[in-house]
N, C-alpha and C positions, 0 to 999 in steps of 0.2 A: 510209898506212891509211885507205880509206874508211871515213866515218861516217853514218851515217842514222837519223832518228827518222819513223816513219810515225804520225801521228795520226789517231784518229777527228775525226769532225766535232761531229756534235750529241750534247750531255751532254758534251763533251770542251774541244773549244776554244770551241764556241758552246754555249748554252743550249738544253736541251730543249724543243723546241719539237712543236706539231702544224700545222704549214703546209700541209699536204693536207688535213686536214680543215677548218680555216677558210678555205682557198682554195675549197673546194668550196661551203661556207655564202656567202661573198662573191662568188663568180661569180652562186648562184642569186638571191640575192637584188639585185644586178645588172640581172636581166632580169626583175625584179618576182614571184620565185618564192620563195616562204617555203620555208626549208629546218633543221632542228633539227641540232645538233653530234652530238648522241648516233648518229641515222640517219647523217650524212655518215661517222661516227669509223666504227660498222659498215660500213659500205659499204666504206671505206677499208682497211680490213683484208683486204679479198677480192679488190682491186685490185695493189695498190703490192708489187713483187718481193719486198720485203724482209720482207713479211708473209706470203707465199707463196711460199717461198724453193724449194720441190718443183719451182714451172713452170720449167723448162728456157728460158731466154733467152741460151743461150750463143752462140747462133749470130746474134745480132743486135744493132745497133750503137744507139747512143744514139736516134737519130731512130727508128729502130724499137721500141723501148723506148717512147717518147713513143706513138706510132701505135697499140700496144697498148693503154697505161693510156687514150688517150682514147678508143679502143672501147668500154672499159668503162663510161668515163663517160657515152657517148651514149647507152648502154643505161640506164645508171641516170634519165637525162636523161626516156627514153621513159616508165621504169616511172612517174616522178614527173608525169607530163603536161606535159612542157616542149614547147609548140610546135615543130614540126618545123624553124621559119623561125629559130629561138634556139637551137636546139641545137649547130650549128658553131660560132658566135661566143660562145656559153656554155664551149666547149670551149677554145676559142684565148683566151679570159678567165681561165680556171682555169688552165692553162699559165703565163700570164705572172704572174698572182697568186705561183705556187708560188716562180717566180723571183726576183722582186722585194719577195718576204714580209720582216715587219721581224725578220730575223735580228740574233740581238743576242751578242757573243763576251764570254767570261769578261774581265773587265778587267786579268787578268795574262796574257793569251793574246798579246798584243802583244810585250810585253817577254819572255816563256820562247820565245817563238819566235825572238826576235833576239839573245837569247841564246845558244840553242844554234848558231844560224846562225855566231855571229860565233866561237864556239869550234871550226868546223870538220866540223858536222853539217849533211847537207843533210835538209831538212825535208819530207816529199811529206804528204798528205791520203788514206787510205785509208777510204772510206766506202761504206755502203748507201744510196746517194742519187741525184740526178738528174744529167746529165751535164753541168749548166752551173753546177756547184759552184762555180766558179773566181770565176763573176760575183759569188757573194757573198761570197768573201773579199778578192776588189777592192774590193767598197763597203766594207767595213768596215777598209779598211787594212791588210789583212794578206796581201793577194797576192804584196807583196815580199818574203816571209818564206817563200814554199812555191817549191818546184821541180818541185812534179808533183801531177798529180790522178789518183786512180784512182777512179772511182762505180763501184758494181756495174752502174749501167746502161750503161756506156759498156763495162764488161770483160767484163760477161757473168755475173759470178758473185756472188753474196750471201757477205756474210761470216757464218758462219764457215768457207765453204768453204775448201778451203785452196789452190783454184787461184786467188782472187783476190789473195792474200799470194804467191805464189808469182809469178806475173804482175807484181806490182808490185815484186817485190825483183829479179827479173831485169832489169825495163826500169830501174831505178836503177842498174845496173852490179853488183849481187850486193856491195855493201859488206861491209867487214869486219866492222863494230860495227854492231848493228841493233836497234831498240827498235822496240816495239808500244804506243804509249798509247792508253788509251780508257776508257769508265766502263761496259764492259757483260761483267761475266766470262765468258760463252760467246762473244758475235762476236768480242769485241775480245782478252780474255786469252788464253783457251782457242785461240781462232782462230789468234793470234798463237806462241804457244808451238807449237802443232802445224807452224807451218809455219820454225819455227828462228828465231823473234824471241823477243829478250827482252821479256818482258810486264810493264806495269804499269799498275795500277788509278789512275783520278783521279776525284774526286769520288763515290767509292763505295770502301766498307770492305768486304771481304770477308777471313773468315778463311781462312788457308791459302796469300794471294795476297799480291804485294807491292803497296801501296797509298800513296798520296799525297792528303791532304785537300784539297789547291789545286795548281793547276799551279805555279806559284812553288815548291813542297816539291820538286821534279823537280829542280831545279837542285841540290839535295845529295844527291840518290839518283843520279842518271846521272853516269857518269865524264867529265869534261873533255876 
């Protein structure tokens, strides 16, 4: 019997973060420009595909996803009087900063991923995120526990769209037992349920939903 757990990343296995906002600010500062976090945050809400899920990108691969996002960053640079000669290197720096940001895993993430792997589960990441997410997990020492990654930037659909879950399930070989673990009641829990996954919320408590306070609590909830 094939068993799989599909995990969200930010807020679930990794602490929630503002890597895109902070990376915009840092890239501007690197080239001598002032940028406050609130301005960067507001712009980020209009350019990241998971914040504007109505923008169709199902026909684009991960690199095209980056090209589209960086074009928005270029426009943002021009609006904020960045010199023409600085725009392209600033965009390159921004992308690198997002990928190499100081992401932090929950302290029990490694233990829990390893536990389920040892008990016959394949661990997969399904995340509204950039295509190089596996590099983050490798840096944090979690990569050996993960069998595959399904990021919205690479797949072309954002959670809670049914398509991203169905693609992940099919690519994983249509396992007999399959769970979705996440912190968001809509994108993770409802999205997973609508695609036939057994959903559990972690680091969040919502009435009427199966919830765990910590990752390690999942070891007493999910059948071995």
